[in-house]
C-alpha positions as CSV (number, residue, x, y, z in Angstrom):
1,E,14.0,16.1,-2.3
2,V,16.3,14.3,-4.8
3,F,17.1,17.0,-7.3
4,D,17.7,20.7,-6.5
5,P,16.3,23.3,-9.0
6,V,19.7,23.8,-10.7
7,T,20.1,20.0,-11.3
8,L,16.5,19.7,-12.6
9,A,17.0,22.6,-15.0
10,K,19.9,20.7,-16.6
11,I,18.0,17.5,-17.1
12,Q,17.0,17.0,-20.8
13,G,14.6,14.5,-22.3
14,S,11.0,13.8,-23.0
15,L,10.7,10.7,-20.8
16,A,11.3,10.1,-17.1
17,I,10.7,7.3,-14.6
18,G,10.9,7.4,-10.8
19,H,10.1,5.3,-7.7
20,V,9.7,5.7,-4.0
21,R,10.6,2.4,-2.5
22,Y,8.8,0.6,0.4
23,S,10.8,-2.7,0.7
24,T,8.9,-6.0,0.7
25,A,11.0,-8.6,-1.2
26,G,14.7,-7.6,-0.8
27,S,16.3,-5.6,1.9
28,S,16.4,-1.8,2.1
29,T,19.8,-1.3,0.5
30,L,21.0,0.9,-2.3
31,E,21.3,-2.1,-4.6
32,N,17.6,-2.7,-4.3
33,A,16.6,0.9,-5.1
34,Q,14.5,1.5,-8.1
35,P,14.1,2.1,-11.0
36,F,16.3,-0.8,-12.3
37,V,18.2,0.0,-15.5
38,S,19.5,-2.5,-18.0
39,R,21.7,-1.5,-20.9
40,F,22.3,-4.0,-23.7
41,K,23.1,-4.3,-27.4
42,L,19.5,-3.7,-28.5
43,G,18.9,-0.7,-26.3
44,S,18.2,0.4,-22.7
45,I,15.2,-0.1,-20.4
46,A,14.3,1.0,-17.0
47,V,11.6,-0.6,-14.7
48,A,9.8,0.6,-11.6
49,H,7.6,-1.9,-9.8
50,N,5.0,-1.7,-7.1
51,G,3.9,-5.1,-5.8
52,N,5.4,-8.5,-5.1
53,L,6.1,-11.6,-7.3
54,T,5.2,-14.9,-5.7
55,N,7.3,-16.9,-8.1
56,A,10.4,-14.6,-8.2
57,D,12.7,-17.2,-6.6
58,V,11.8,-19.8,-9.2
59,I,12.3,-17.4,-12.1
60,R,15.6,-16.1,-10.6
61,E,17.0,-19.6,-10.4
62,L,16.0,-20.3,-14.1
63,L,17.6,-17.1,-15.3
64,E,20.8,-17.6,-13.3
65,D,21.0,-21.2,-14.7
66,S,20.9,-19.6,-18.2
67,G,23.7,-17.2,-17.4
68,V,21.8,-14.1,-16.3
69,G,23.5,-12.2,-13.5
70,F,21.7,-10.3,-10.6
71,V,23.1,-7.4,-8.6
72,S,20.2,-7.1,-6.1
73,S,17.9,-9.3,-4.0
74,S,14.8,-7.5,-5.3
75,D,12.1,-9.3,-7.1
76,S,11.8,-6.3,-9.4
77,E,15.2,-7.2,-11.0
78,V,13.6,-10.5,-12.1
79,I,11.2,-8.5,-14.2
80,I,13.7,-6.3,-16.0
81,N,16.0,-9.3,-16.7
82,L,13.0,-11.2,-18.2
83,I,12.2,-8.2,-20.4
84,A,15.8,-7.9,-21.5
85,K,16.1,-11.6,-22.3
86,N,13.0,-11.4,-24.5
87,Y,13.8,-7.9,-26.0
88,K,15.0,-9.3,-29.4
89,K,11.3,-10.1,-30.1
90,G,10.4,-6.4,-29.8
91,L,9.1,-4.4,-26.8
92,E,5.5,-5.5,-27.0
93,K,6.3,-9.2,-27.3
94,A,8.9,-8.9,-24.6
95,L,6.4,-7.4,-22.3
96,T,3.6,-9.9,-23.0
97,D,6.0,-12.9,-22.7
98,T,7.3,-11.5,-19.4
99,I,3.9,-10.9,-17.9
100,Q,2.7,-14.3,-18.9
101,F,5.5,-15.8,-16.8
102,I,5.4,-13.7,-13.6
103,K,2.8,-14.3,-10.8
104,G,1.7,-12.2,-8.0
105,S,1.0,-8.4,-7.8
106,Y,2.5,-5.8,-10.0
107,A,1.9,-2.3,-11.2
108,L,4.7,-1.7,-13.6
109,V,6.2,1.3,-15.4
110,V,8.8,0.5,-18.1
111,M,10.8,3.0,-20.0
112,T,12.8,2.7,-23.2
113,E,14.5,5.4,-25.2
114,N,11.2,6.5,-26.8
115,T,8.3,4.6,-25.1
116,L,6.7,4.6,-21.7
117,V,4.7,1.6,-20.7
118,G,2.3,0.8,-17.8
119,A,1.1,-2.6,-16.9
120,R,-1.2,-3.9,-14.1
121,D,-1.6,-7.5,-13.0
122,P,-4.8,-9.3,-14.0
123,H,-6.3,-9.0,-10.6
124,G,-5.5,-5.3,-10.2
125,I,-4.0,-5.9,-6.7
126,R,-1.9,-2.7,-6.9
127,P,-3.2,0.5,-8.4
128,L,-2.0,2.3,-11.5
129,C,-3.6,5.3,-13.3
130,L,-3.1,7.4,-16.4
131,G,-3.1,11.2,-16.6
132,S,-2.4,13.9,-19.1
133,I,-0.3,17.1,-18.8
134,D,0.7,19.8,-21.3
135,G,0.2,17.5,-24.3
136,G,2.0,14.6,-22.6
137,W,1.1,11.7,-20.4
138,V,1.7,10.6,-16.8
139,L,1.5,7.1,-15.2
140,A,1.3,7.0,-11.4
141,S,0.3,4.7,-8.5
142,E,-2.1,7.3,-7.2
143,S,-4.3,10.0,-8.8
144,C,-3.0,12.6,-6.3
145,A,0.4,12.3,-7.8
146,I,-1.1,13.5,-11.1
147,D,-2.7,16.4,-9.4
148,A,0.6,17.3,-7.8
149,V,2.3,18.0,-11.1
150,G,-0.6,19.9,-12.5
151,G,-2.0,17.0,-14.6
152,Q,-5.5,15.8,-15.3
153,F,-6.6,12.3,-14.2
154,V,-7.8,10.4,-17.3
155,R,-8.6,6.9,-16.0
156,D,-7.3,3.9,-14.1
157,V,-5.2,1.3,-15.9
158,E,-7.5,-1.7,-15.9
159,P,-6.4,-5.0,-14.4
160,G,-4.7,-7.1,-17.1
161,E,-4.0,-4.0,-19.2
162,I,-0.8,-2.8,-20.9
163,V,-0.7,0.9,-21.8
164,M,2.1,2.0,-24.3
165,I,2.8,5.7,-24.7
166,D,5.1,7.2,-27.4
167,S,5.1,10.3,-29.6
168,H,2.1,9.0,-31.5
169,G,-0.1,8.8,-28.3
170,V,-1.5,6.0,-26.2
171,L,-2.1,2.4,-27.3
172,S,-3.6,-0.1,-24.9
173,F,-4.4,-3.8,-25.0
174,N,-5.3,-6.5,-22.6
175,F,-3.4,-9.7,-21.8
176,G,-4.3,-13.0,-20.2
177,E,-7.7,-14.3,-19.2
178,K,-10.3,-12.2,-17.5
179,T,-10.1,-12.7,-13.8
180,R,-11.9,-11.4,-10.7
181,R,-10.8,-7.9,-9.7
182,S,-9.0,-8.1,-6.3
183,V,-7.7,-4.6,-5.4
184,C,-5.8,-4.6,-2.1
185,A,-8.2,-3.4,0.6
186,F,-5.2,-1.9,2.5
187,E,-4.8,0.7,-0.3
188,Y,-8.0,2.3,0.9
189,I,-7.5,1.5,4.6
190,Y,-3.9,2.8,4.9
191,F,-1.6,3.2,2.0
192,A,-3.3,5.7,-0.3
193,R,-3.5,9.4,0.4
194,P,-7.0,10.6,1.2
195,D,-7.1,12.9,-1.9
196,S,-6.7,9.9,-4.2
197,A,-9.3,7.8,-5.9
198,I,-8.6,4.1,-6.9
199,D,-10.8,2.3,-9.4
200,G,-13.6,4.8,-9.0
201,V,-13.6,4.7,-5.2
202,D,-12.8,8.0,-3.3
203,V,-10.3,7.1,-0.6
204,Y,-11.4,9.8,1.8
205,L,-15.0,9.0,1.5
206,S,-14.3,5.3,1.9
207,R,-12.6,6.0,5.3
208,I,-15.5,8.2,6.4
209,R,-17.9,5.4,5.6
210,A,-15.7,2.9,7.4
211,G,-15.9,5.1,10.5
212,E,-19.6,5.4,10.2
213,K,-20.0,1.7,9.9
214,L,-17.7,1.1,12.8
215,G,-19.8,3.4,14.9
216,R,-23.0,1.5,14.0
217,E,-21.4,-1.8,14.8
218,S,-19.5,-1.1,18.0
219,A,-20.5,2.3,19.6
220,V,-19.5,2.9,23.2
221,P,-20.5,5.8,25.5
222,A,-17.7,8.4,25.2
223,D,-17.0,12.1,25.5
224,L,-14.6,12.4,22.6
225,V,-13.5,10.5,19.4
226,I,-10.0,11.0,18.0
227,G,-8.2,9.6,15.0
228,V,-4.7,8.4,14.6
229,P,-3.1,10.6,11.9
230,D,-3.3,10.4,9.1
231,S,-5.5,7.6,7.9
232,G,-7.5,7.2,11.1
233,V,-8.7,10.8,11.1
234,P,-11.4,10.5,8.4
235,A,-12.7,7.4,10.1
236,A,-12.9,9.2,13.4
237,I,-15.0,11.9,11.7
238,G,-17.3,9.2,10.4
239,Y,-17.6,7.5,13.7
240,G,-18.5,10.8,15.4
241,R,-21.2,11.4,12.8
242,A,-22.7,8.0,13.3
243,T,-22.6,8.0,17.1
244,G,-23.0,11.7,18.0
245,T,-19.6,11.6,19.8
246,P,-17.7,14.9,19.5
247,F,-14.7,14.7,17.3
248,G,-11.4,16.4,18.4
249,L,-7.8,16.7,17.5
250,G,-6.4,14.5,20.4
251,I,-3.2,13.3,18.6
252,V,-0.7,15.2,16.7
253,K,1.9,13.8,14.3
254,S,5.4,15.0,13.7
255,K,5.8,15.9,10.0
256,Y,9.4,14.8,10.1
257,V,8.8,11.1,10.8
258,G,7.7,8.6,8.2
259,R,5.1,5.8,8.6
260,T,5.9,3.5,11.4
261,F,4.1,0.4,10.0
262,I,6.3,0.2,7.0
263,A,9.6,0.7,8.9
264,P,11.8,-2.4,8.1
265,S,12.4,-3.6,11.7
266,Q,10.6,-3.8,15.0
267,E,13.2,-1.7,16.8
268,L,12.8,1.1,14.2
269,R,9.0,0.9,14.4
270,E,9.1,1.3,18.2
271,R,11.5,4.2,18.0
272,A,9.5,5.9,15.3
273,V,6.3,5.7,17.3
274,S,8.0,7.4,20.3
275,V,8.9,10.5,18.3
276,K,6.1,10.5,15.7
277,L,2.9,10.8,17.8
278,N,2.0,12.9,20.8
279,V,-1.3,13.6,22.7
280,V,-3.0,16.9,23.1
281,R,-3.4,16.8,26.9
282,S,-6.0,19.6,27.2
283,E,-8.3,17.7,24.7
284,V,-8.3,14.3,26.4
285,Q,-7.8,15.0,30.1
286,G,-10.6,13.6,32.2
287,K,-12.6,12.3,29.2
288,R,-13.8,8.9,28.0
289,V,-11.9,8.7,24.7
290,V,-12.6,6.6,21.6
291,I,-9.5,6.3,19.5
292,I,-9.8,5.2,15.8
293,D,-7.0,3.6,13.9
294,D,-6.8,2.1,10.4
295,S,-5.4,-1.3,11.6
296,I,-3.6,-3.2,14.2
297,V,-0.8,-5.2,12.6
298,R,1.9,-5.8,15.2
299,G,0.4,-3.7,18.0
300,T,3.4,-1.4,18.4
301,T,1.6,1.9,17.8
302,S,-1.6,0.8,19.6
303,R,0.1,0.0,22.9
304,R,2.1,3.2,22.8
305,L,-1.0,5.4,22.1
306,V,-3.1,3.9,24.8
307,M,-0.3,4.5,27.3
308,L,0.1,8.1,26.1
309,L,-3.6,8.8,26.4
310,R,-3.7,7.4,30.0
311,E,-0.6,9.4,30.9
312,A,-2.3,12.5,29.5
313,G,-5.3,11.9,31.9
314,A,-7.8,10.1,29.8
315,Q,-10.5,8.5,32.0
316,E,-11.2,5.7,29.6
317,V,-9.6,4.6,26.4
318,H,-11.6,2.6,23.9
319,F,-9.9,1.4,20.7
320,R,-11.8,1.0,17.4
321,V,-10.2,-0.3,14.2
322,C,-11.3,0.3,10.6
323,S,-10.2,-3.1,9.4
324,P,-10.7,-6.7,10.5
325,P,-8.0,-8.3,12.6
326,V,-4.8,-8.9,10.4
327,R,-4.3,-12.7,10.9
328,Y,-2.4,-13.8,7.8
329,P,0.7,-12.6,5.9
330,C,0.6,-10.5,2.8
331,Y,2.5,-11.9,-0.3
332,F,1.5,-9.1,-2.6
333,G,3.3,-6.0,-1.5
334,I,2.9,-5.4,2.3
335,D,5.9,-6.4,4.4
336,T,4.1,-8.8,6.8
337,P,5.7,-12.1,5.6
338,H,5.4,-14.2,8.8
339,R,2.3,-14.9,10.9
340,R,4.3,-14.9,14.1
341,E,4.7,-11.1,13.7
342,L,1.0,-10.4,13.6
343,I,-0.7,-9.8,17.0
344,G,-4.0,-11.0,15.5
345,N,-2.5,-14.3,14.4
346,E,-3.6,-16.4,17.4
347,S,-4.9,-13.8,19.8
348,S,-8.6,-13.2,20.4
349,V,-10.0,-9.6,20.4
350,E,-10.1,-9.8,24.2
351,E,-6.4,-10.9,24.3
352,I,-5.4,-8.1,21.9
353,C,-7.4,-5.6,24.0
354,K,-5.5,-6.7,27.1
355,A,-2.1,-6.6,25.3
356,I,-2.6,-3.0,24.2
357,G,-4.1,-1.9,27.5
358,A,-7.4,-0.5,26.3
359,D,-10.7,-0.5,28.1
360,S,-12.4,-2.0,25.1
361,L,-11.5,-3.0,21.5
362,A,-13.6,-3.6,18.4
363,F,-12.8,-4.2,14.7
364,I,-15.0,-3.5,11.7
365,S,-16.5,-6.6,10.3
366,K,-15.4,-7.9,6.9
367,E,-18.9,-7.1,5.5
368,G,-18.8,-3.6,7.0
369,L,-15.5,-2.9,5.3
370,I,-16.7,-4.1,1.9
371,E,-19.8,-1.9,2.4
372,A,-17.6,1.1,3.3
373,L,-15.6,0.6,0.1
374,D,-18.4,0.3,-2.4
375,G,-20.7,-2.5,-1.3
376,V,-19.9,-4.6,-4.3
377,G,-16.6,-6.4,-3.5
378,G,-13.7,-7.3,-5.7
379,Y,-11.0,-6.7,-3.1
380,C,-8.1,-8.8,-1.8
381,L,-8.8,-9.5,1.8
382,G,-6.2,-12.2,2.2
383,C,-4.5,-10.7,5.3
384,F,-7.9,-10.9,7.1
385,T,-9.2,-14.2,5.7
386,G,-6.2,-16.2,4.4
387,E,-7.9,-16.5,1.0
388,Y,-5.7,-15.1,-1.7
389,P,-6.5,-14.2,-5.3
390,V,-3.3,-15.8,-6.6
391,P,-1.9,-19.2,-5.5
392,V,1.1,-18.6,-3.2
393,H,4.2,-20.6,-3.9
394,M,6.6,-18.8,-1.6
395,E,8.3,-20.8,1.1
396,I,7.5,-19.8,4.7
397,P,9.5,-21.0,7.7
398,E,7.6,-23.6,9.8
399,N,7.6,-21.5,12.9
400,S,5.7,-18.7,11.0
401,E,2.7,-20.9,10.2
């Protein structure tokens, strides 16, 4: 979508780095687009970052006081400026010094003239994996990206690990103290593609299991179960298996509209829902319908879907959700910075049900979600519980608490 075949054919080099941005810290402007590139006397580096730094403002102020300039509002520029500042010590030392200084979540890819580097924060909040292709190596946020370029998945980059790749091969080492793994549960619930696996957990099967667990926890008499595309569909299949409710394709999604939850403003989210999703009237008319979605964050999509189902003639609409209520902000890479934006902040399940207009509403339990993932734990559930794996130092306006 960025380069046409003619342009691609002209590109020379043995290293490349790219990024598809979902804005969290910093607005959605061209200045904040990644990768960030820094050229200086000792060489050039490029950085792509998935995650969110909780101490970015503090580091930015320290760097600015020392004469370092910034061209964006992105926390990712803090990382590249730290690496550049420490680069005279060598790449490996610059990386370890930088990583010891930053806090929060990060899956990083760093590129120099002859080296590709991957790094994952000590809690492993954001995913990163390693693959091989035609005698070379690939780093990606999801294993499906490695499949897409004809590569072979090798392994996940471990929490607290740095992987350095050059013409001699792959060198890896760990940094920092051993901490509890805290992979973001939303990677499995919503963000990741179903054909990916993260830290040994198959995303598609985890969503199937979540639907099955939801069915065992909160079944309701119904004629049809449908899923909200895309992430709600496997869960709806699982719910149908657990309850014996027939599964159907009751909602279709326009392939030309992106994800509504990650749109940067409420106005854009509401507009996107209107053109993104539509109901198959012949499938739902006159039926008691259970609709399965991955989450309810702001309630925008849920309200619209219930209304569409009723307009299409659904007799009853029962909403089931494959995550617990989102009650707290995420500081680690999901753009929900203020509690006032979250419909689950102060509302009970009954109040949310009334707000979205459903006949009934139920969320999977926290224990049910963990069981659906792998039954062991080691996940960040901060947006559900308010308990975060990393101390949060970011300032939050009083009216958002």
